[in-house]
N, C-alpha and C positions, 0 to 999 in steps of 0.2 A: 150528749152524754152528761149525766148528772155529776156535779162536783162532789168530791169526797168531803165527808163531814170533818170539819177542822177540830172543833171541840177544844178542850183544855189539854194541852200537850202532856201535862203531868198525869192526866187521867187515862189509864191504859184499859183497853177492852178486856173483859174477863176471858179466861181460858174455857173453851167449850168442853162439855161432857156429853157423850152420846145418849146417856140414860136420863130419864125423867126424875130419878130419885132425888136429885139435888133440889128440884122444885118442890117435890113432896115434903122434904125436910124443911124447906123455907116456909111452907104453910104454917108450921107450928110456931114460927116467930112472928107471924102477922097478927095484928090486933084481932081479937075474936069477932068483933062486929063486922070487920071487913073481910074476914076469911072466906065466907060464902061468895062474896063478890069476886074476889080474885080467883076463886075456884072456877067460877063460870067463865071468866076471861081465859084462864088456862085451857079449859075445855074447848072454847071457841077457837083459840089459836091452834090447838092440836088437831081439831077436826078440819080446819081450813088449810093448813100448811103441812106438806109432807117433807120428811127428811130433816126434821128439826134437830138442832143442837141446843143445849140448855146450859145456863150458868146462873149463879147468884153472886152478886157483888154490890157493895154499897147498900145492902139490905133491899135490893131490888132483883126481880127475876128478869132474865134476858132470854129471848128466843131468837135463834139465828139459823141461817142456812149456809152451808159450806161455800157456795159461790157468791153469796151476797153479803155476808157478815151478819152482825146483829141487826135485826130488823124491827123488833118490838121489845120495849122495856116496860115493866109493870112496877110502878112505885106506889106502895100502899101507905096510907095514912090512918088516922084514928077513925074517920067517918067516911072516907072516900078513897079512891085510887086514881092515879093518872096512868093512862095508857099512852106511852110515847111511841110514835112511829119515827124511827131514826132516819128515814128517808122521806118523811111525810110532806116536805115542801114540794115534792115532785108528784104528789097525788092529785087526782081530779075527782071531786073537789078536795081542797086542802083542809085537813083538820083545823078547827078554829083557834086553837091556842098555841102560843109559842112563836117566836120570831128570831131565834138565834140559830144560825147555820141551817141545816136541812131538817132538823127535828121539829115535829109538830105533835101536839097531844090533845087529848080530851080528858076531862075530869068526869068520872062516873061515880054515882052514889047508889045505884040500884042495878041488880042483875038484869032487869028489863032493858036497860040502856045497852047492854052488851049484845043482846040478841036483835037489836034493830038492824034493818037492812043496810043502813049507811055504815054502821060500825063493822058489820061483817064484810062489807065491800072494802073498807080500809084495811082490814086484816088480810084480805086476799091481795090487795095492791101491795102490801108490805112484802108478800112473797114473790113479787116481780120487780122490786125496787132495791137497788144497792143501799146498804145500811152502813153501820159503823164497823170499821175494821181496825 
């Protein structure tokens, strides 16, 4: 059984919302150059995982599942975005970046990277792996 994500005890998980509206509103705050990129990420996550809950906290979008907790976090920057898999240390293969707790991530700079088979597989694995609660 995977270990629970320890993280920063002062950092609390966001409260989930059943509707996607909170993510839609978040898009407006994302840097214009990165907005199309995070839109493709959002689409890939919603097409791959059923029963999602959504939240925005720390200027990041969170995607979760009721039984698994928060499984994906999207952190936008000026020219790129990080896709954090909050249980990624349990994936096969493990995403290449990160070494703290169970979170692993990938940095993306183009929409083409999101639609690669490996990225879509990691998104699917996130839907089967416990995340941040």
